[in-house]
Structures are given as C-alpha cells and as structure tokens.
C-alpha positions as a LaTeX table, in Angstrom:
\begin{tabular}{lrrr}
\hline
Residue & $x$ (\AA) & $y$ (\AA) & $z$ (\AA) \\
\hline
Met1 & 35.95 & $-66.76$ & $-42.67$ \\
Ser2 & 38.02 & $-67.29$ & $-45.48$ \\
Asp3 & 39.55 & $-69.81$ & $-47.83$ \\
Phe4 & 42.89 & $-68.09$ & $-46.96$ \\
Gln5 & 45.22 & $-66.98$ & $-44.35$ \\
Gln6 & 44.40 & $-63.32$ & $-43.98$ \\
Gly7 & 46.93 & $-62.31$ & $-40.91$ \\
Pro8 & 48.57 & $-63.42$ & $-37.89$ \\
Gly9 & 46.54 & $-64.97$ & $-35.55$ \\
Trp10 & 44.23 & $-66.58$ & $-38.21$ \\
Trp11 & 43.74 & $-70.35$ & $-37.53$ \\
Gln12 & 42.38 & $-72.94$ & $-39.72$ \\
Ala13 & 39.32 & $-75.08$ & $-38.24$ \\
Ser14 & 38.43 & $-78.57$ & $-39.44$ \\
Asp15 & 36.54 & $-77.40$ & $-42.03$ \\
Gly16 & 39.45 & $-76.05$ & $-44.02$ \\
Lys17 & 38.92 & $-72.19$ & $-43.38$ \\
Trp18 & 40.69 & $-69.66$ & $-42.27$ \\
Tyr19 & 38.66 & $-67.66$ & $-38.99$ \\
Pro20 & 40.07 & $-64.61$ & $-37.61$ \\
Pro21 & 41.49 & $-64.56$ & $-33.66$ \\
Glu22 & 38.59 & $-63.45$ & $-32.03$ \\
Gln23 & 36.80 & $-66.40$ & $-33.16$ \\
Ala24 & 39.31 & $-68.78$ & $-31.91$ \\
Pro25 & 38.04 & $-71.54$ & $-29.62$ \\
Gly26 & 38.41 & $-70.18$ & $-26.03$ \\
Ala27 & 38.76 & $-66.55$ & $-27.00$ \\
Ala28 & 37.03 & $-63.90$ & $-24.60$ \\
Pro29 & 34.25 & $-62.60$ & $-26.64$ \\
Thr30 & 34.60 & $-58.46$ & $-27.17$ \\
Gln31 & 32.84 & $-55.85$ & $-25.08$ \\
Pro32 & 31.38 & $-53.09$ & $-26.77$ \\
Thr33 & 33.25 & $-49.49$ & $-27.06$ \\
Ala34 & 31.36 & $-46.68$ & $-25.03$ \\
Pro35 & 30.61 & $-44.05$ & $-27.00$ \\
Pro36 & 33.38 & $-40.83$ & $-26.66$ \\
Thr37 & 31.17 & $-38.01$ & $-23.86$ \\
Gln38 & 30.51 & $-34.42$ & $-25.61$ \\
Pro39 & 31.44 & $-31.91$ & $-23.29$ \\
Pro40 & 28.10 & $-29.82$ & $-23.10$ \\
Ala41 & 26.71 & $-27.13$ & $-24.96$ \\
Phe42 & 27.03 & $-23.71$ & $-23.87$ \\
Gly43 & 23.92 & $-22.59$ & $-21.62$ \\
Ser44 & 22.91 & $-26.42$ & $-21.40$ \\
Pro45 & 22.09 & $-27.11$ & $-17.52$ \\
Thr46 & 24.49 & $-28.85$ & $-15.40$ \\
Phe47 & 23.74 & $-31.26$ & $-12.54$ \\
Gln48 & 25.72 & $-31.71$ & $-9.39$ \\
Asn49 & 26.62 & $-34.72$ & $-7.14$ \\
Pro50 & 24.30 & $-35.82$ & $-4.49$ \\
Gly51 & 25.61 & $-33.77$ & $-0.95$ \\
Thr52 & 27.90 & $-31.18$ & $-3.04$ \\
Thr53 & 27.00 & $-27.27$ & $-1.95$ \\
Tyr54 & 27.33 & $-24.52$ & $-4.36$ \\
Met55 & 28.01 & $-20.75$ & $-3.50$ \\
Gly56 & 24.91 & $-18.54$ & $-3.33$ \\
Tyr57 & 25.02 & $-15.18$ & $-5.27$ \\
Gly58 & 27.99 & $-16.06$ & $-7.33$ \\
Ala59 & 30.90 & $-18.41$ & $-7.06$ \\
Thr60 & 33.75 & $-16.09$ & $-6.98$ \\
Gly61 & 33.96 & $-15.53$ & $-3.34$ \\
Gly62 & 30.61 & $-14.03$ & $-2.73$ \\
Leu63 & 28.83 & $-14.66$ & 0.33 \\
Gly64 & 27.48 & $-17.82$ & 0.22 \\
Ala65 & 23.74 & $-18.58$ & 0.55 \\
Gly66 & 24.17 & $-21.47$ & 3.04 \\
Ser67 & 26.19 & $-19.16$ & 5.32 \\
Ala68 & 23.67 & $-17.07$ & 6.88 \\
Pro69 & 20.30 & $-17.06$ & 6.23 \\
Leu70 & 18.43 & $-13.57$ & 5.08 \\
Ala71 & 16.89 & $-11.55$ & 7.62 \\
Ala72 & 13.43 & $-11.32$ & 7.50 \\
Trp73 & 11.38 & $-8.13$ & 6.66 \\
Gly74 & 9.49 & $-8.26$ & 10.36 \\
Asp75 & 12.62 & $-8.42$ & 12.13 \\
Arg76 & 14.27 & $-5.26$ & 10.30 \\
Val77 & 11.49 & $-3.77$ & 11.03 \\
Val78 & 11.52 & $-4.86$ & 14.75 \\
Ala79 & 15.21 & $-3.06$ & 14.88 \\
Tyr80 & 14.14 & $-0.30$ & 13.42 \\
Ile81 & 11.56 & 0.57 & 15.74 \\
Leu82 & 13.97 & $-0.15$ & 18.41 \\
Asp83 & 16.44 & 2.05 & 17.25 \\
Val84 & 13.69 & 5.12 & 17.13 \\
Val85 & 12.45 & 4.29 & 20.68 \\
Ile86 & 16.47 & 4.73 & 21.61 \\
Val87 & 16.86 & 7.81 & 20.24 \\
Gly88 & 13.38 & 9.02 & 21.01 \\
Val89 & 14.29 & 8.36 & 24.92 \\
Ala90 & 17.34 & 10.60 & 24.38 \\
Leu91 & 15.43 & 13.16 & 22.95 \\
Met92 & 12.62 & 13.15 & 25.69 \\
Ala93 & 14.80 & 13.31 & 28.11 \\
Phe94 & 16.40 & 16.51 & 27.09 \\
Phe95 & 12.98 & 17.89 & 26.22 \\
Ile96 & 11.52 & 17.55 & 29.39 \\
Val97 & 14.67 & 18.93 & 31.13 \\
Gly98 & 14.39 & 21.72 & 28.73 \\
Leu99 & 10.55 & 22.27 & 29.66 \\
Ile100 & 11.68 & 22.19 & 33.58 \\
Leu101 & 14.51 & 25.02 & 33.29 \\
Ala102 & 12.09 & 26.84 & 31.07 \\
Ala103 & 10.34 & 27.44 & 34.31 \\
Val104 & 13.13 & 29.15 & 35.79 \\
Ser105 & 14.44 & 30.79 & 32.28 \\
Asp106 & 12.79 & 30.65 & 29.13 \\
Thr107 & 16.39 & 31.18 & 27.46 \\
Leu108 & 17.96 & 28.33 & 29.86 \\
Gly109 & 15.14 & 25.93 & 28.78 \\
Ala110 & 15.54 & 26.56 & 24.78 \\
Ile111 & 19.33 & 26.20 & 25.15 \\
Val112 & 18.63 & 22.82 & 27.15 \\
Ile113 & 16.15 & 21.88 & 23.86 \\
Ile114 & 18.71 & 22.93 & 21.30 \\
Ile115 & 21.20 & 20.91 & 22.98 \\
Gly116 & 19.27 & 17.93 & 23.22 \\
Tyr117 & 18.41 & 18.09 & 19.40 \\
Leu118 & 22.50 & 18.38 & 18.55 \\
Ala119 & 22.46 & 15.30 & 20.90 \\
Val120 & 20.20 & 13.18 & 19.11 \\
Ala121 & 21.70 & 13.83 & 16.08 \\
Ala122 & 25.49 & 12.78 & 17.23 \\
Ile123 & 23.73 & 9.90 & 18.64 \\
Ser124 & 22.36 & 9.07 & 15.43 \\
Leu125 & 25.28 & 9.70 & 13.63 \\
Tyr126 & 27.43 & 7.33 & 15.79 \\
Ile127 & 24.68 & 4.79 & 15.56 \\
Phe128 & 24.76 & 4.74 & 11.74 \\
Tyr129 & 28.90 & 4.64 & 12.00 \\
Leu130 & 28.41 & 2.06 & 14.11 \\
Gln131 & 26.49 & $-0.12$ & 11.97 \\
Gly132 & 29.57 & 0.09 & 9.61 \\
Glu133 & 32.13 & $-0.72$ & 11.82 \\
Val134 & 30.31 & $-3.94$ & 13.99 \\
Gly135 & 27.30 & $-4.67$ & 11.16 \\
Gly136 & 24.68 & $-3.29$ & 13.15 \\
Thr137 & 22.74 & $-0.74$ & 15.13 \\
Pro138 & 22.06 & $-0.85$ & 18.70 \\
Gly139 & 18.24 & $-2.44$ & 17.43 \\
Lys140 & 19.72 & $-4.85$ & 15.41 \\
Arg141 & 22.31 & $-6.31$ & 17.61 \\
Leu142 & 18.92 & $-6.59$ & 19.78 \\
Thr143 & 17.39 & $-8.80$ & 17.32 \\
Gly144 & 20.40 & $-10.70$ & 16.33 \\
Leu145 & 20.65 & $-8.74$ & 12.76 \\
Lys146 & 23.90 & $-7.78$ & 10.68 \\
Val147 & 24.60 & $-5.76$ & 7.68 \\
Val148 & 27.53 & $-7.30$ & 5.50 \\
Arg149 & 28.76 & $-6.57$ & 2.28 \\
Glu150 & 27.11 & $-8.89$ & $-0.52$ \\
Ala151 & 30.63 & $-9.89$ & $-2.22$ \\
Asp152 & 32.71 & $-11.13$ & 1.00 \\
Gly153 & 30.33 & $-11.21$ & 3.73 \\
Gln154 & 32.76 & $-8.53$ & 6.03 \\
Val155 & 31.39 & $-5.22$ & 7.73 \\
Leu156 & 30.96 & $-2.43$ & 5.42 \\
Gly157 & 33.31 & 0.16 & 7.65 \\
Gly158 & 32.54 & 2.98 & 9.66 \\
Gly159 & 31.93 & 5.91 & 6.85 \\
Met160 & 30.22 & 3.73 & 4.57 \\
Gly161 & 27.66 & 2.79 & 7.47 \\
Ile162 & 27.00 & 6.37 & 7.17 \\
Val163 & 26.66 & 6.86 & 3.60 \\
Arg164 & 24.34 & 3.55 & 3.65 \\
Gln165 & 22.00 & 5.25 & 6.15 \\
Leu166 & 21.92 & 8.12 & 3.74 \\
Ala167 & 21.16 & 5.92 & 0.73 \\
His168 & 18.01 & 5.19 & 2.73 \\
Phe169 & 16.62 & 8.54 & 1.06 \\
Leu170 & 15.97 & 6.48 & $-2.03$ \\
Asp171 & 13.77 & 4.25 & 0.08 \\
Ser172 & 11.61 & 6.58 & 1.41 \\
Leu173 & 11.12 & 8.15 & $-2.40$ \\
Phe174 & 7.57 & 7.38 & $-4.21$ \\
Cys175 & 5.69 & 6.98 & $-0.74$ \\
Gly176 & 8.39 & 4.75 & 0.79 \\
Ile177 & 8.27 & 1.51 & $-1.44$ \\
Gly178 & 11.91 & 0.92 & $-1.15$ \\
Tyr179 & 10.90 & $-0.14$ & 2.38 \\
Phe180 & 8.55 & $-2.78$ & 1.38 \\
Leu181 & 11.22 & $-3.90$ & $-1.43$ \\
Pro182 & 12.23 & $-6.71$ & 0.92 \\
Leu183 & 9.00 & $-8.48$ & 0.92 \\
Phe184 & 9.20 & $-9.04$ & $-2.66$ \\
Asp185 & 13.16 & $-9.14$ & $-3.67$ \\
Glu186 & 15.09 & $-12.62$ & $-3.48$ \\
Lys187 & 17.87 & $-11.17$ & $-1.83$ \\
Arg188 & 15.13 & $-9.21$ & 0.49 \\
Gln189 & 17.41 & $-5.87$ & $-0.57$ \\
Thr190 & 16.02 & $-2.25$ & $-0.16$ \\
Ile191 & 17.17 & 0.23 & $-2.64$ \\
Ala192 & 19.78 & 1.43 & $-0.48$ \\
Asp193 & 21.01 & $-2.19$ & 0.03 \\
Lys194 & 21.14 & $-2.57$ & $-3.92$ \\
Val195 & 23.23 & 0.43 & $-4.43$ \\
Met196 & 25.60 & $-0.37$ & $-1.34$ \\
Asn197 & 25.64 & $-3.68$ & $-2.65$ \\
Thr198 & 25.02 & $-4.83$ & 1.45 \\
Leu199 & 23.11 & $-7.41$ & 2.62 \\
Val200 & 21.05 & $-7.71$ & 5.80 \\
Ile201 & 21.58 & $-11.53$ & 7.70 \\
Arg202 & 20.65 & $-13.23$ & 11.09 \\
Asp203 & 24.15 & $-13.86$ & 11.66 \\
Gln204 & 25.09 & $-12.96$ & 15.61 \\
Pro205 & 23.23 & $-13.95$ & 18.67 \\
Lys206 & 21.08 & $-11.09$ & 20.51 \\
Met207 & 22.55 & $-9.22$ & 22.66 \\
Pro208 & 20.91 & $-8.32$ & 25.54 \\
Phe209 & 20.26 & $-4.14$ & 26.61 \\
Gly210 & 22.67 & $-2.71$ & 27.97 \\
Pro211 & 25.82 & $-0.61$ & 27.26 \\
Asp212 & 27.36 & $-3.20$ & 25.07 \\
Leu213 & 25.04 & $-2.33$ & 22.52 \\
Phe214 & 26.85 & 0.84 & 21.82 \\
Lys215 & 30.45 & $-0.35$ & 21.69 \\
Lys216 & 32.29 & $-1.50$ & 18.80 \\
\hline
\end{tabular}
C-alpha cells in the first residue's frame, strides 16, 4: 500500500491508496515457492522406489543377487561325496580285478592296479575339466549346482576349472577351515572361490544318473 503509484499494475482503491497488482480484487493467491533440492551428500544413504531391484555384488555387470540362489553348504558337501563315490567305485573296480588277476600272476595283478590308479587320476582330471566347461562335476550336476564366475555368471572354462580344483589345496590348510568358510561367508565362498572369484549357485535342474553326467 502506498500513497503513490509504484509501478505498472498498481491500482487505486476507494480510500485513495495505491495497492500492488497481487492485492487487486479477484487476483489469484500466490503459491509459496518450494525450496530448491540439494543433491545428497557423499556417503549419504540413497533410497529406491518400490518395485525396483538392484544388482547384487556390484552393479557393473556382475552376477545379480536375484538371478540365482547361492548353493547351501550342505548341498556342496553332498555333491562332493557323490564325486568321491563315483571315483571310488572306478578305483575299486580296478582293485578287485587286480586282486583276481594277482592269483594267477603277481605281476599281472600289480599292472592292473597301477593302471587303475592312472585311470582314476585321468577320470578325476576330466571331472575337474568338465566342471570348468559346463559348470559342474557329476556330483554337482546330480544336485543341481553350478560353478560360475562372480563377475558375469559364466562358466570358467576347462583349464580354469582344473586350476580352481588345485586352489582347493588352500582350503585344506589349517585343519581344512577353508571348506567350512561358506557357513559364515556372505557369498558362501571357500578360499578357492575367493582366489578364483567364483560362486557356486543353484542354477540348473538336477540331472538323472547316467552317461550324460560326463558329457559336455
């Protein structure tokens, strides 16, 4: 309000005073301006909208936490026992044949047993190679488990499958504590898994027992 006109749009009331445009009769009330939003400070928590999901283990193309569940420690133990049984049956077969032939010739029996050990070593090496190629040993395929790279969820490749198995030597140190690490680790990794950056997941149907367990 003023005794004189202060600018365009000012109007004079019946009392002889001048008023600003926003106080004119019928003028719409002005809305308060919302304060400017500030970007979140570095390190402050961010919130996601309902219904959205984020990648687990890093958002740079890594394996999503929701893409496949991590394998339980008990399932991994069962898979290992099945592998041991499969290899053990092969070794036992050669051993029995060697004992039978030893009754005829000690030399022949010894040769068969030696061949048996070599065959078991070759079978074991192939199983480790197979784990890298398709993601699972026969035992893991029977239980529906799969070994994948943590970075992209892909299989390791045959050669790296063998290297990963050799890395399990680290798990056997200190009374085999590395084999129990998945019970406490967030990603359920053994020491070998951490060295090789691998995860064991439940990502495939259980295969029936048969020759297909050994095929790529």
